TORDOMI-70086 format. One record per residue (C-alpha): x, y, z; residue number from 1. Coordinates in steps of 0.02 Angstrom, whole numbers. Example, Ala and Ser with C-alpha at 12.3 -4.5 7.8 and 13.67 -1.06 7.14 Angstrom:
{kolke {615 -225 390} 1},
{kolke {684 -53 357} 2},
REM end
This chain:
{kolke {-2623 2846 2446} 1},
{kolke {-2590 2825 2652} 2},
{kolke {-2417 2752 2700} 3},
{kolke {-2376 2745 2871} 4},
{kolke {-2197 2759 2921} 5},
{kolke {-2193 2574 3013} 6},
{kolke {-2267 2507 2841} 7},
{kolke {-2085 2566 2772} 8},
{kolke {-1970 2564 2895} 9},
{kolke {-2039 2410 2991} 10},
{kolke {-2070 2282 2881} 11},
{kolke {-1994 2341 2698} 12},
{kolke {-1833 2357 2790} 13},
{kolke {-1822 2183 2789} 14},
{kolke {-1809 2193 2576} 15},
{kolke {-1672 2308 2569} 16},
{kolke {-1562 2227 2674} 17},
{kolke {-1383 2184 2569} 18},
{kolke {-1354 2042 2464} 19},
{kolke {-1260 1890 2577} 20},
{kolke {-1093 1915 2588} 21},
{kolke {-942 1819 2558} 22},
{kolke {-884 1742 2741} 23},
{kolke {-717 1652 2753} 24},
{kolke {-774 1502 2670} 25},
{kolke {-761 1576 2486} 26},
{kolke {-591 1598 2494} 27},
{kolke {-488 1615 2316} 28},
{kolke {-468 1475 2217} 29},
{kolke {-314 1395 2263} 30},
{kolke {-239 1446 2090} 31},
{kolke {-279 1614 2097} 32},
{kolke {-153 1740 2198} 33},
{kolke {-253 1829 2317} 34},
{kolke {-146 1983 2263} 35},
{kolke {-197 2026 2093} 36},
{kolke {-210 2180 2034} 37},
{kolke {-233 2330 1913} 38},
{kolke {-137 2314 1733} 39},
{kolke {-178 2507 1715} 40},
{kolke {-219 2597 1864} 41},
{kolke {-403 2680 1878} 42},
{kolke {-406 2736 1696} 43},
{kolke {-559 2768 1621} 44},
{kolke {-558 2614 1492} 45},
{kolke {-671 2599 1328} 46},
{kolke {-814 2523 1352} 47},
{kolke {-915 2432 1203} 48},
{kolke {-1089 2466 1182} 49},
{kolke {-1220 2314 1222} 50},
{kolke {-1352 2271 1070} 51},
{kolke {-1477 2405 1063} 52},
{kolke {-1372 2526 1160} 53},
{kolke {-1278 2672 1170} 54},
{kolke {-1136 2721 1292} 55},
{kolke {-1174 2910 1329} 56},
{kolke {-1022 2923 1489} 57},
{kolke {-893 2809 1564} 58},
{kolke {-797 2879 1711} 59},
{kolke {-659 2806 1826} 60},
{kolke {-620 2872 1982} 61},
{kolke {-499 2800 2119} 62},
{kolke {-575 2758 2290} 63},
{kolke {-452 2748 2458} 64},
{kolke {-557 2635 2528} 65},
{kolke {-545 2617 2722} 66},
{kolke {-707 2663 2806} 67},
{kolke {-839 2667 2669} 68},
{kolke {-1006 2773 2712} 69},
{kolke {-1169 2759 2605} 70},
{kolke {-1325 2877 2567} 71},
{kolke {-1485 2876 2644} 72},
{kolke {-1616 2819 2498} 73},
{kolke {-1800 2900 2557} 74},
{kolke {-1893 2830 2653} 75},
{kolke {-1753 2724 2753} 76},
{kolke {-1605 2813 2863} 77},
{kolke {-1421 2800 2765} 78},
{kolke {-1362 2592 2814} 79},
{kolke {-1210 2577 2936} 80},
{kolke {-1017 2620 2861} 81},
{kolke {-936 2472 2811} 82},
{kolke {-741 2459 2871} 83},
{kolke {-593 2396 2797} 84},
{kolke {-646 2396 2624} 85},
{kolke {-502 2392 2505} 86},
{kolke {-427 2530 2394} 87},
{kolke {-525 2534 2238} 88},
{kolke {-569 2581 2066} 89},
{kolke {-749 2660 2014} 90},
{kolke {-787 2666 1859} 91},
{kolke {-961 2714 1811} 92},
{kolke {-1039 2658 1621} 93},
{kolke {-1198 2781 1585} 94},
{kolke {-1303 2683 1443} 95},
{kolke {-1459 2766 1333} 96},
{kolke {-1557 2633 1223} 97},
{kolke {-1584 2769 1074} 98},
{kolke {-1782 2836 1085} 99},
{kolke {-1800 2778 1232} 100},
{kolke {-1753 2940 1320} 101},
{kolke {-1677 2855 1481} 102},
{kolke {-1490 2863 1560} 103},
{kolke {-1455 2701 1641} 104},
{kolke {-1299 2695 1766} 105},
{kolke {-1183 2551 1793} 106},
{kolke {-1072 2554 1938} 107},
{kolke {-916 2442 1945} 108},
{kolke {-791 2437 2104} 109},
{kolke {-620 2346 2051} 110},
{kolke {-522 2307 2219} 111},
{kolke {-323 2355 2191} 112},
{kolke {-284 2209 2301} 113},
{kolke {-330 2033 2336} 114},
{kolke {-454 2016 2173} 115},
{kolke {-489 1827 2167} 116},
{kolke {-537 1815 1982} 117},
{kolke {-706 1809 2028} 118},
{kolke {-859 1950 1965} 119},
{kolke {-1021 1978 2073} 120},
{kolke {-1158 2084 1998} 121},
{kolke {-1283 2136 2152} 122},
{kolke {-1459 2158 2134} 123},
{kolke {-1597 2268 2186} 124},
{kolke {-1729 2304 2324} 125},
{kolke {-1905 2354 2284} 126},
{kolke {-1931 2470 2151} 127},
{kolke {-1731 2493 2166} 128},
{kolke {-1644 2409 2030} 129},
{kolke {-1490 2414 2097} 130},
{kolke {-1362 2445 2249} 131},
{kolke {-1329 2597 2339} 132},
{kolke {-1139 2554 2423} 133},
{kolke {-1173 2409 2533} 134},
{kolke {-1162 2248 2431} 135},
{kolke {-1037 2328 2331} 136},
{kolke {-914 2369 2482} 137},
{kolke {-947 2204 2550} 138},
{kolke {-878 2096 2385} 139},
{kolke {-758 2201 2360} 140},
{kolke {-697 2148 2523} 141},
{kolke {-733 1957 2478} 142},
{kolke {-619 1998 2352} 143},
{kolke {-763 2023 2208} 144},
{kolke {-746 2130 2056} 145},
{kolke {-919 2199 2084} 146},
{kolke {-1051 2284 1977} 147},
{kolke {-1231 2353 1999} 148},
{kolke {-1363 2480 1891} 149},
{kolke {-1514 2592 1905} 150},
{kolke {-1588 2528 1767} 151},
{kolke {-1617 2740 1730} 152},
{kolke {-1746 2714 1837} 153},
{kolke {-1767 2839 2009} 154},
{kolke {-1641 2766 2110} 155},
{kolke {-1777 2757 2253} 156},
{kolke {-1871 2594 2350} 157},
{kolke {-2015 2682 2313} 158},
{kolke {-2034 2822 2180} 159},
{kolke {-2100 2781 2014} 160},
{kolke {-2136 2928 1956} 161},
{kolke {-2035 2846 1816} 162},
{kolke {-2175 2735 1757} 163},
{kolke {-2310 2846 1699} 164},
{kolke {-2276 2965 1525} 165},
{kolke {-2341 3132 1520} 166},
{kolke {-2502 3061 1466} 167},
{kolke {-2525 2955 1572} 168},
{kolke {-2472 2784 1481} 169},
{kolke {-2335 2652 1550} 170},
{kolke {-2162 2706 1503} 171},
{kolke {-2118 2541 1440} 172},
{kolke {-1938 2564 1402} 173},
{kolke {-1913 2621 1589} 174},
{kolke {-2008 2459 1616} 175},
{kolke {-1918 2330 1522} 176},
{kolke {-1776 2421 1602} 177},
{kolke {-1818 2366 1780} 178},
{kolke {-1887 2212 1744} 179},
{kolke {-1734 2133 1642} 180},
{kolke {-1650 2228 1497} 181},
{kolke {-1523 2313 1627} 182},
{kolke {-1466 2178 1721} 183},
{kolke {-1415 2076 1566} 184},
{kolke {-1324 2241 1499} 185},
{kolke {-1241 2270 1663} 186},
{kolke {-1138 2106 1672} 187},
{kolke {-1089 2130 1478} 188},
{kolke {-1014 2270 1546} 189},
{kolke {-954 2258 1711} 190},
{kolke {-878 2107 1643} 191},
{kolke {-787 2219 1511} 192},
{kolke {-730 2330 1632} 193},
{kolke {-673 2195 1751} 194},
{kolke {-575 2111 1599} 195},
{kolke {-476 2280 1546} 196},
{kolke {-439 2332 1727} 197},
{kolke {-351 2164 1771} 198},
{kolke {-286 2112 1610} 199},
{kolke {-388 1961 1584} 200},
{kolke {-571 1905 1618} 201},
{kolke {-646 1851 1777} 202},
{kolke {-652 1672 1798} 203},
{kolke {-812 1660 1856} 204},
{kolke {-946 1784 1860} 205},
{kolke {-1107 1760 2015} 206},
{kolke {-1282 1851 2012} 207},
{kolke {-1314 1900 2187} 208},
{kolke {-1473 1959 2273} 209},
{kolke {-1632 1936 2379} 210},
{kolke {-1818 1978 2335} 211},
{kolke {-1824 2121 2182} 212},
{kolke {-1627 2027 2183} 213},
{kolke {-1693 1869 2189} 214},
{kolke {-1816 1906 2064} 215},
{kolke {-1689 1986 1930} 216},
{kolke {-1572 1842 1978} 217},
{kolke {-1710 1711 1907} 218},
{kolke {-1743 1828 1765} 219},
{kolke {-1566 1817 1732} 220},
{kolke {-1560 1629 1726} 221},
{kolke {-1731 1626 1613} 222},
{kolke {-1688 1738 1479} 223},
{kolke {-1502 1765 1481} 224},
{kolke {-1451 1611 1547} 225},
{kolke {-1257 1646 1486} 226},
{kolke {-1222 1803 1583} 227},
{kolke {-1172 1698 1750} 228},
{kolke {-1088 1542 1806} 229},
{kolke {-1177 1553 1995} 230},
{kolke {-1336 1631 2035} 231},
{kolke {-1393 1655 2214} 232},
{kolke {-1572 1718 2215} 233},
{kolke {-1652 1712 2382} 234},
{kolke {-1837 1756 2424} 235},
{kolke {-1859 1778 2265} 236},
{kolke {-2023 1897 2213} 237},
{kolke {-2031 1798 2080} 238},
{kolke {-2197 1786 1996} 239},
{kolke {-2219 1980 1987} 240},
{kolke {-2377 2033 1925} 241},
{kolke {-2497 1889 2053} 242},
{kolke {-2373 1895 2186} 243},
{kolke {-2370 2079 2197} 244},
{kolke {-2560 2117 2199} 245},
{kolke {-2561 1976 2296} 246},
{kolke {-2505 2061 2456} 247},
{kolke {-2649 2173 2446} 248},
{kolke {-2771 2037 2515} 249},
{kolke {-2747 2076 2673} 250},
{kolke {-2818 2241 2653} 251},
{kolke {-2970 2196 2562} 252},
{kolke {-3014 2070 2673} 253},
{kolke {-3007 2207 2826} 254},
{kolke {-3092 2321 2709} 255},
{kolke {-3221 2206 2655} 256},
{kolke {-3260 2122 2840} 257},
{kolke {-3253 2281 2946} 258},
{kolke {-3142 2215 3027} 259},
{kolke {-2974 2289 3077} 260},
{kolke {-2862 2202 3194} 261},
{kolke {-2732 2277 3312} 262},
{kolke {-2563 2209 3266} 263},
{kolke {-2566 2144 3462} 264},
{kolke {-2744 2027 3424} 265},
{kolke {-2650 1987 3241} 266},
{kolke {-2491 1934 3338} 267},
{kolke {-2600 1815 3459} 268},
{kolke {-2660 1722 3321} 269},
{kolke {-2491 1702 3247} 270},
{kolke {-2433 1619 3421} 271},
{kolke {-2569 1518 3470} 272},
{kolke {-2555 1428 3271} 273},
{kolke {-2369 1394 3284} 274},
{kolke {-2385 1341 3485} 275},
{kolke {-2529 1208 3404} 276},
{kolke {-2435 1144 3256} 277},
{kolke {-2265 1183 3319} 278},
{kolke {-2214 994 3374} 279},
{kolke {-2251 929 3218} 280},
{kolke {-2077 924 3183} 281},
{kolke {-1997 839 3305} 282},
{kolke {-1953 988 3398} 283},
{kolke {-2039 1122 3515} 284},
{kolke {-1928 1284 3468} 285},
{kolke {-2056 1408 3395} 286},
{kolke {-2012 1381 3230} 287},
{kolke {-2124 1276 3113} 288},
{kolke {-2054 1173 2962} 289},
{kolke {-2222 1143 2857} 290},
{kolke {-2317 1308 2895} 291},
{kolke {-2420 1246 2733} 292},
{kolke {-2473 1086 2838} 293},
{kolke {-2527 1184 3005} 294},
{kolke {-2728 1159 3011} 295},
{kolke {-2744 1259 3156} 296},
{kolke {-2895 1341 3169} 297},
{kolke {-2900 1521 3224} 298},
{kolke {-3084 1526 3287} 299},
{kolke {-3006 1457 3460} 300},
{kolke {-2949 1621 3518} 301},
{kolke {-3137 1708 3493} 302},
{kolke {-3168 1772 3676} 303},
{kolke {-2996 1771 3727} 304},
{kolke {-2908 1902 3797} 305},
{kolke {-2744 1995 3758} 306},
{kolke {-2627 2133 3812} 307},
{kolke {-2613 2272 3693} 308},
{kolke {-2504 2429 3744} 309},
{kolke {-2573 2413 3936} 310},
{kolke {-2749 2368 3895} 311},
{kolke {-2879 2227 3863} 312},
{kolke {-2926 2160 3706} 313},
{kolke {-3063 2020 3679} 314},
{kolke {-3026 1911 3496} 315},
{kolke {-3197 1922 3401} 316},
{kolke {-3299 1806 3272} 317},
{kolke {-3227 1943 3154} 318},
{kolke {-3051 1942 3204} 319},
{kolke {-3037 1760 3174} 320},
{kolke {-3123 1782 2996} 321},
{kolke {-2992 1888 2932} 322},
{kolke {-2871 1805 2999} 323},
{kolke {-2927 1641 2903} 324},
{kolke {-2938 1725 2752} 325},
{kolke {-2781 1801 2751} 326},
{kolke {-2684 1628 2774} 327},
{kolke {-2798 1548 2650} 328},
{kolke {-2737 1669 2508} 329},
{kolke {-2821 1775 2381} 330},
{kolke {-2975 1727 2301} 331},
{kolke {-3113 1769 2158} 332},
{kolke {-3270 1819 2259} 333},
{kolke {-3348 1640 2180} 334},
{kolke {-3188 1564 2286} 335},
{kolke {-3087 1521 2165} 336},
{kolke {-2900 1537 2224} 337},
{kolke {-2791 1660 2147} 338},
{kolke {-2647 1657 2251} 339},
{kolke {-2547 1617 2415} 340},
{kolke {-2583 1682 2570} 341},
{kolke {-2459 1736 2713} 342},
{kolke {-2382 1581 2765} 343},
{kolke {-2445 1529 2947} 344},
{kolke {-2310 1572 3083} 345},
{kolke {-2269 1743 2977} 346},
{kolke {-2291 1896 3038} 347},
{kolke {-2475 1967 2974} 348},
{kolke {-2454 2141 3034} 349},
{kolke {-2326 2174 2866} 350},
{kolke {-2471 2156 2751} 351},
{kolke {-2618 2198 2860} 352},
{kolke {-2548 2347 2933} 353},
{kolke {-2677 2471 3014} 354},
{kolke {-2682 2640 3108} 355},
{kolke {-2783 2700 3254} 356},
{kolke {-2888 2826 3226} 357},
{kolke {-2939 2979 3339} 358},
{kolke {-3110 2889 3374} 359},
{kolke {-3038 2750 3433} 360},
{kolke {-3061 2653 3259} 361},
{kolke {-2928 2579 3151} 362},
{kolke {-2929 2595 2977} 363},
{kolke {-2805 2497 2853} 364},
{kolke {-2618 2546 2800} 365},
{kolke {-2571 2449 2619} 366},
{kolke {-2420 2403 2622} 367},
{kolke {-2313 2502 2502} 368},
{kolke {-2244 2381 2356} 369},
{kolke {-2411 2323 2304} 370},
{kolke {-2513 2492 2337} 371},
{kolke {-2369 2603 2221} 372},
{kolke {-2408 2453 2121} 373},
{kolke {-2607 2459 2088} 374},
{kolke {-2599 2653 2110} 375},
{kolke {-2481 2661 1979} 376},
{kolke {-2465 2523 1845} 377},
{kolke {-2636 2456 1846} 378},
{kolke {-2769 2592 1906} 379},
{kolke {-2639 2743 1827} 380},
{kolke {-2700 2860 1965} 381},
{kolke {-2572 2913 2104} 382},
{kolke {-2720 2976 2222} 383},
{kolke {-2822 2783 2208} 384},
{kolke {-2810 2714 2385} 385},
{kolke {-2791 2513 2376} 386},
{kolke {-2866 2505 2565} 387},
{kolke {-3028 2543 2485} 388},
{kolke {-3012 2382 2386} 389},
{kolke {-3173 2263 2372} 390},
{kolke {-3166 2082 2315} 391},
{kolke {-3226 2107 2159} 392},
{kolke {-3132 2257 2116} 393},
{kolke {-2969 2156 2183} 394},
{kolke {-2992 2008 2080} 395},
{kolke {-3017 2119 1920} 396},
{kolke {-2866 2225 1943} 397},
{kolke {-2761 2033 1995} 398},
{kolke {-2834 1971 1829} 399},
{kolke {-2763 2154 1745} 400},
{kolke {-2620 2138 1830} 401},
{kolke {-2564 1968 1747} 402},
{kolke {-2641 2002 1587} 403},
{kolke {-2540 2164 1556} 404},
{kolke {-2347 2130 1639} 405},
{kolke {-2338 1930 1645} 406},
{kolke {-2239 1927 1477} 407},
{kolke {-2124 2080 1547} 408},
{kolke {-2082 2049 1720} 409},
{kolke {-2176 1900 1774} 410},
{kolke {-2021 1809 1784} 411},
{kolke {-2119 1658 1800} 412},
{kolke {-2047 1535 1660} 413},
{kolke {-1986 1386 1700} 414},
{kolke {-1890 1310 1569} 415},
{kolke {-1702 1323 1620} 416},
{kolke {-1663 1212 1469} 417},
{kolke {-1524 1359 1409} 418},
{kolke {-1454 1390 1602} 419},
{kolke {-1436 1218 1604} 420},
{kolke {-1325 1189 1447} 421},
{kolke {-1226 1341 1508} 422},
{kolke {-1180 1226 1668} 423},
{kolke {-1247 1376 1777} 424},
{kolke {-1295 1354 1948} 425},
{kolke {-1438 1420 2043} 426},
{kolke {-1454 1417 2227} 427},
{kolke {-1594 1488 2334} 428},
{kolke {-1678 1488 2515} 429},
{kolke {-1833 1547 2545} 430},
{kolke {-1891 1585 2751} 431},
{kolke {-2041 1480 2776} 432},
{kolke {-2102 1638 2873} 433},
{kolke {-2081 1759 2747} 434},
{kolke {-2222 1894 2798} 435},
{kolke {-2201 1986 2621} 436},
{kolke {-2163 1845 2477} 437},
{kolke {-2274 1694 2492} 438},
{kolke {-2130 1554 2506} 439},
{kolke {-2272 1440 2424} 440},
{kolke {-2251 1532 2248} 441},
{kolke {-2037 1496 2248} 442},
{kolke {-2102 1316 2302} 443},
{kolke {-2224 1313 2126} 444},
{kolke {-2105 1381 2014} 445},
{kolke {-1979 1263 2084} 446},
{kolke {-2110 1100 2055} 447},
{kolke {-2153 1165 1865} 448},
{kolke {-1962 1179 1833} 449},
{kolke {-1963 1000 1904} 450},
{kolke {-2108 958 1787} 451},
{kolke {-2040 1022 1643} 452},
{kolke {-1858 937 1642} 453},
{kolke {-1842 788 1724} 454},
{kolke {-1902 787 1874} 455},
{kolke {-1800 840 2044} 456},
{kolke {-1672 735 2036} 457},
{kolke {-1601 813 1846} 458},
{kolke {-1657 977 1921} 459},
{kolke {-1548 964 2067} 460},
{kolke {-1411 959 1958} 461},
{kolke {-1402 1124 1923} 462},
{kolke {-1559 1211 2021} 463},
{kolke {-1577 1178 2227} 464},
{kolke {-1711 1261 2313} 465},
{kolke {-1696 1260 2531} 466},
{kolke {-1828 1308 2633} 467},
{kolke {-1803 1398 2814} 468},
{kolke {-1869 1388 2954} 469},
{kolke {-1939 1517 3056} 470},
{kolke {-1846 1650 2918} 471},
{kolke {-1932 1790 2870} 472},
{kolke {-1879 1910 2718} 473},
{kolke {-1713 1893 2663} 474},
{kolke {-1692 1847 2839} 475},
{kolke {-1701 2018 2895} 476},
{kolke {-1765 2024 3073} 477},
{kolke {-1623 1884 3113} 478},
{kolke {-1741 1725 3153} 479},
{kolke {-1749 1549 3146} 480},
{kolke {-1634 1447 3034} 481},
{kolke {-1529 1577 2962} 482},
{kolke {-1413 1533 2826} 483},
{kolke {-1228 1581 2870} 484},
{kolke {-1140 1606 2725} 485},
{kolke {-1235 1523 2541} 486},
{kolke {-1142 1627 2424} 487},
{kolke {-988 1495 2484} 488},
{kolke {-1102 1368 2455} 489},
{kolke {-1132 1425 2273} 490},
{kolke {-957 1448 2245} 491},
{kolke {-926 1272 2300} 492},
{kolke {-1031 1197 2192} 493},
{kolke {-976 1314 2044} 494},
{kolke {-802 1294 2076} 495},
{kolke {-760 1133 2162} 496},
{kolke {-925 1035 2114} 497},
{kolke {-976 1012 2267} 498},
{kolke {-1155 1035 2246} 499},
{kolke {-1248 1042 2431} 500},
{kolke {-1330 934 2512} 501},
{kolke {-1403 1046 2679} 502},
{kolke {-1344 1248 2670} 503},
{kolke {-1239 1282 2834} 504},
{kolke {-1383 1394 2953} 505},
{kolke {-1406 1451 3136} 506},
{kolke {-1505 1507 3272} 507},
{kolke {-1496 1657 3375} 508},
{kolke {-1582 1625 3563} 509},
{kolke {-1631 1754 3655} 510},
{kolke {-1454 1785 3733} 511},
{kolke {-1382 1810 3581} 512},
{kolke {-1283 1633 3558} 513},
{kolke {-1281 1563 3373} 514},
{kolke {-1297 1376 3355} 515},
{kolke {-1274 1294 3200} 516},
{kolke {-1395 1180 3118} 517},
{kolke {-1436 1139 2945} 518},
{kolke {-1537 1173 2786} 519},
{kolke {-1630 1035 2705} 520},
{kolke {-1620 1053 2514} 521},
{kolke {-1823 1044 2428} 522},
{kolke {-1911 917 2445} 523},
{kolke {-1852 896 2593} 524},
{kolke {-1900 970 2754} 525},
{kolke {-1783 1026 2906} 526},
{kolke {-1865 928 3041} 527},
{kolke {-1801 947 3251} 528},
{kolke {-1728 1116 3176} 529},
{kolke {-1730 1225 3331} 530},
{kolke {-1645 1265 3484} 531},
{kolke {-1704 1123 3579} 532},
{kolke {-1679 981 3446} 533},
{kolke {-1524 830 3501} 534},
{kolke {-1597 723 3378} 535},
{kolke {-1413 743 3280} 536},
{kolke {-1253 805 3291} 537},
{kolke {-1313 966 3214} 538},
{kolke {-1496 955 3275} 539},
{kolke {-1587 911 3140} 540},
{kolke {-1640 791 2995} 541},
{kolke {-1710 777 2843} 542},
{kolke {-1862 693 2791} 543},
{kolke {-1997 712 2670} 544},
{kolke {-2109 863 2662} 545},
{kolke {-2316 808 2679} 546},
{kolke {-2417 825 2514} 547},
{kolke {-2499 959 2602} 548},
{kolke {-2343 1057 2611} 549},
{kolke {-2299 1038 2434} 550},
{kolke {-2457 1016 2328} 551},
{kolke {-2475 1179 2232} 552},
{kolke {-2657 1212 2291} 553},
{kolke {-2612 1181 2475} 554},
{kolke {-2734 1232 2574} 555},
{kolke {-2809 1149 2775} 556},
{kolke {-2877 979 2722} 557},
{kolke {-3060 986 2765} 558},
{kolke {-3209 882 2747} 559},
{kolke {-3338 916 2613} 560},
{kolke {-3462 951 2814} 561},
{kolke {-3326 1111 2833} 562},
{kolke {-3246 1013 2976} 563},
{kolke {-3036 1030 2993} 564},
{kolke {-2952 891 3087} 565},
{kolke {-2826 986 3209} 566},
{kolke {-2658 978 3253} 567},
{kolke {-2710 916 3448} 568},
{kolke {-2797 783 3335} 569},
{kolke {-2993 860 3372} 570},
{kolke {-3107 935 3254} 571},
{kolke {-3154 1096 3238} 572},
{kolke {-3333 1140 3142} 573},
{kolke {-3295 1268 2985} 574},
{kolke {-3472 1324 2944} 575},
{kolke {-3397 1436 2844} 576},
{kolke {-3330 1308 2716} 577},
{kolke {-3486 1207 2744} 578},
{kolke {-3581 1337 2660} 579},
{kolke {-3466 1308 2517} 580},
{kolke {-3430 1139 2549} 581},
{kolke {-3458 1083 2337} 582},
{kolke {-3323 1217 2292} 583},
{kolke {-3189 1165 2436} 584},
{kolke {-3194 972 2370} 585},
{kolke {-3175 1053 2174} 586},
{kolke {-3052 1158 2229} 587},
{kolke {-2961 985 2327} 588},
{kolke {-2988 883 2186} 589},
{kolke {-2896 1009 2069} 590},
{kolke {-2733 1010 2171} 591},
{kolke {-2721 836 2191} 592},
{kolke {-2751 835 1980} 593},
{kolke {-2616 958 1987} 594},
{kolke {-2518 857 2079} 595},
{kolke {-2540 683 1991} 596},
{kolke {-2517 768 1831} 597},
{kolke {-2389 901 1845} 598},
{kolke {-2512 1036 1761} 599},
{kolke {-2464 1172 1909} 600},
{kolke {-2570 1302 1966} 601},
{kolke {-2726 1343 1861} 602},
{kolke {-2802 1525 1859} 603},
{kolke {-2936 1502 1799} 604},
{kolke {-3001 1673 1760} 605},
{kolke {-2890 1672 1637} 606},
{kolke {-2898 1500 1568} 607},
{kolke {-2683 1466 1561} 608},
{kolke {-2599 1350 1662} 609},
{kolke {-2440 1446 1748} 610},
{kolke {-2327 1304 1669} 611},
{kolke {-2364 1386 1497} 612},
{kolke {-2333 1522 1515} 613},
{kolke {-2163 1556 1419} 614},
{kolke {-2080 1701 1365} 615},
REM end
């Protein structure tokens, strides 16, 4: 399996950014002194084994703090050191599940001074179950006792050597650790150790994670609703069993269409679409507030030339077809929609990665996370090359992934009744230009929660979603309306009852100047959202989203003759849709029925509606 250096260090690096730290706005509750210290020094505490586990070891070590460095975790370089870290006690607890042969390590950092009475658990990235230090350091600097776990799997972003047993089967205990079990056990152990160190229990407990960490946060709300008072779960990798294989779709399209557009060509399509659809939200700022409602026809670029590393390249009809299929998202060979595509406006070359060959041609380079999932968990053949997938084989693997792994790691159960009853608060932002995890999957989940639990107003009492125009995966690229301190908004909601109607954000111009803005809570969208907006004091308005943006099966509005009404008012013929006009019409009717009846996305290949996939 081929994984390029760019594929990881460029795109996946965005998903391994440290969770959002608490800023100045996230001050300690007024009733708590900022000097809370340990009651017994950094002595090794006694730890109660969570149900189904054994405590193998407990070790406490005092750390001086100051400037703290972190290891390089392949294939990423070492992150920058953290400065100004207070002295802290580091407690490491190793748990095992009898008969599983696992050893899960829980790390808890406990600041000697400045504890705010809060506990924070830190999530992981890609196939790493936990944090490697930066998140812990940021949390301790902000006055939290903090914890993370490696779940007993290899502490690396892409190494899943743990996943297969010696006979080639799936290592189910370790998969359960990674999916769910170890995070819950970390919450229990981390809070117990915190109470022993400070002589009292934490007043509030929080989860903080993005991507894989976001998925873990949702799993906590779904299966362990009493673990945390507040969960910050951004760009969540929920719907794992479907979203992960779906992100191989761009490679499948390029392989089947025998066309591998260079990154500069893909970027030209993205820039043209943004330019065409940008004015819809009231501000010409390069940001799309409703990418799902953008009906830009990529065929408009056919015949145009783009500059690619000093040479002119002419955009072909095949290039346009590849981009159209990537935006539309994965389907079965008969055209039934399986999942969502890369949002219009998001970078395409992360999932549609290619490399130049010696003969001047290009070939596909799959993104590592889905490539590893397919080769290891589905094919169970480490030598399998996902860049060779056909439309037919892709559909089979998609179905296999859902059938075998939904109940283990799907993280798509809309029943949050337990979390609501426990008084928990769930806060999420997801970038509308997320190039790795399609934002519509998160929208789909929120819609299904609303349908099950009494509608938008009722769900807003404990779960709020904010969609961020122009923001990429986990805000790693710093583009768009980036939230400035979502953890502070969450703590205000939990501790002061101040539910966020908007989420403070900022947009950064080319000179590095940050301008304050705000994100609107779903189902509203942020209009007049960017650098040129002057229609409100903070440069934004909140407005209802269009039906296309909210529909679980949203797609460019097409007539049965295959034509599409473009954003500039023109109509572009779509013969490739006209050839399947009946199918297109049936899909659009199905989408409308799903919205009206609140049934959510239906995957016909499984015969089950998403909303009925309960644990």
